[in-house]
C-alpha positions as CSV (number, residue, x, y, z in Angstrom):
1,M,-0.3,-0.2,-0.3
2,P,1.7,3.1,-1.1
3,S,2.3,6.2,1.6
4,F,-0.1,8.8,1.8
5,L,2.6,11.4,1.1
6,E,3.2,9.5,-1.9
7,F,-0.6,9.3,-2.6
8,A,-0.9,13.0,-1.6
9,D,2.2,13.5,-4.5
10,N,0.4,11.4,-7.2
11,L,-3.1,13.6,-6.9
12,E,-1.6,16.7,-6.5
13,V,-0.4,16.3,-10.4
14,F,-3.9,14.3,-11.5
15,I,-6.2,17.1,-9.9
16,P,-5.0,20.1,-12.2
17,G,-5.2,18.2,-15.3
18,Y,-9.0,16.9,-14.0
19,M,-9.7,20.2,-13.6
20,L,-8.7,21.3,-16.5
21,V,-10.4,18.8,-18.8
22,F,-13.8,19.2,-16.8
23,T,-13.9,23.1,-17.1
24,R,-13.3,22.7,-20.8
25,L,-16.1,20.3,-21.0
26,S,-18.2,22.6,-19.1
27,A,-17.5,25.6,-21.0
28,M,-17.8,23.7,-24.2
29,L,-21.3,22.9,-22.7
30,M,-22.4,26.3,-22.0
31,T,-21.5,27.7,-25.0
32,L,-22.8,24.7,-27.4
33,P,-26.8,26.1,-26.9
34,I,-25.6,29.4,-27.8
35,F,-24.3,28.0,-31.0
36,S,-26.7,25.4,-31.9
37,Y,-29.9,28.1,-31.1
38,P,-29.1,30.1,-34.0
39,M,-28.8,27.6,-36.4
40,I,-31.7,25.9,-35.3
41,S,-34.4,28.5,-35.3
């Protein structure tokens, strides 16, 4: 079982990348309806 410090070290690398992808996806989901609405109507 890995030590807590090793686990926290891995989280420091993992979380920023996850947050970046998450914010990128949520931004796309928010802007997608704005762009697709004029095309539909």
